[in-house]
C-alpha positions as CSV (number, residue, x, y, z in Angstrom):
1,M,71.8,-49.2,104.5
2,I,71.0,-50.9,107.8
3,T,73.5,-52.5,110.1
4,A,73.1,-55.7,112.0
5,S,73.0,-53.8,115.2
6,Q,70.2,-51.5,113.9
7,L,68.2,-54.5,112.9
8,R,68.6,-56.2,116.3
9,A,67.8,-52.9,118.1
10,A,64.8,-52.2,115.9
11,R,63.3,-55.6,116.8
12,A,64.0,-55.1,120.5
13,L,62.3,-51.7,120.5
14,V,59.0,-53.3,119.5
15,G,59.5,-56.5,121.4
16,M,59.6,-58.7,118.3
17,D,61.6,-61.9,118.1
18,Q,63.4,-63.1,115.0
19,K,60.7,-65.6,114.1
20,T,57.9,-63.0,114.2
21,L,59.9,-60.6,112.0
22,A,60.6,-63.3,109.5
23,E,56.8,-64.1,109.3
24,K,55.8,-60.4,109.1
25,A,58.4,-59.8,106.4
26,G,57.7,-62.9,104.4
27,V,61.3,-64.2,104.6
28,S,62.9,-67.2,106.2
29,L,64.1,-67.3,109.8
30,P,67.6,-68.3,108.8
31,T,67.7,-65.1,106.6
32,I,67.0,-62.9,109.6
33,Q,69.5,-64.8,111.7
34,R,72.2,-64.5,109.1
35,M,71.6,-60.8,108.7
36,E,71.7,-60.1,112.4
37,A,74.9,-62.1,112.8
38,S,76.7,-60.2,110.1
39,Q,79.3,-57.5,110.8
40,G,78.6,-53.9,109.8
41,N,76.0,-53.3,107.0
42,V,73.5,-56.1,106.4
43,R,73.9,-57.6,103.0
44,G,71.2,-59.3,101.1
45,V,68.8,-59.1,98.1
46,V,67.3,-55.7,97.9
47,D,63.8,-57.1,97.8
48,T,64.4,-59.0,101.1
49,L,65.8,-55.9,102.8
50,T,62.8,-53.9,101.6
51,K,60.4,-56.5,103.1
52,I,62.2,-56.4,106.4
53,I,62.3,-52.6,106.6
54,S,58.6,-52.5,105.6
55,A,57.7,-55.0,108.4
56,L,59.6,-52.9,111.0
57,D,58.0,-49.7,109.7
58,A,54.6,-51.3,110.0
59,A,55.5,-52.3,113.6
60,G,56.3,-48.6,114.4
61,V,60.0,-48.4,113.9
62,E,61.6,-45.4,112.1
63,L,65.0,-46.3,110.8
64,I,67.3,-43.3,110.8
65,G,70.2,-43.1,108.3
66,E,73.6,-41.7,109.0
67,N,73.5,-37.9,109.4
68,M,69.8,-37.9,108.6
69,P,67.1,-36.1,110.7
70,S,64.3,-38.0,112.4
71,Y,60.8,-37.0,111.3
72,G,59.0,-39.2,113.9
73,T,57.3,-37.8,117.0
74,G,57.6,-40.9,119.2
75,R,60.4,-41.8,121.5
76,G,63.5,-43.5,120.1
77,V,67.2,-43.9,120.4
78,R,70.1,-42.9,118.2
79,L,73.8,-43.5,118.4
80,K,76.1,-40.5,118.9
81,S,79.4,-40.1,117.2
82,P,82.1,-41.8,119.3
83,P,84.2,-39.3,121.4
84,E,87.5,-38.3,119.8
């Protein structure tokens, strides 16, 4: 799963606007806008999500799942658990 915040952050890390991501993923701009405006996990057709993740991966973004290690060697960011 990818959250709307992760999607926006992933684009920002590589300096990509919504229109460019839509073009590289082969999806419509309104689809990207809707996904980024959603709350929590992004919902959509699996094929569409796969295209978006593939486009981000090709741009150099490693998406890290919850409680998963990062295998990349570049710089990046990760959210910490909120303080209790």
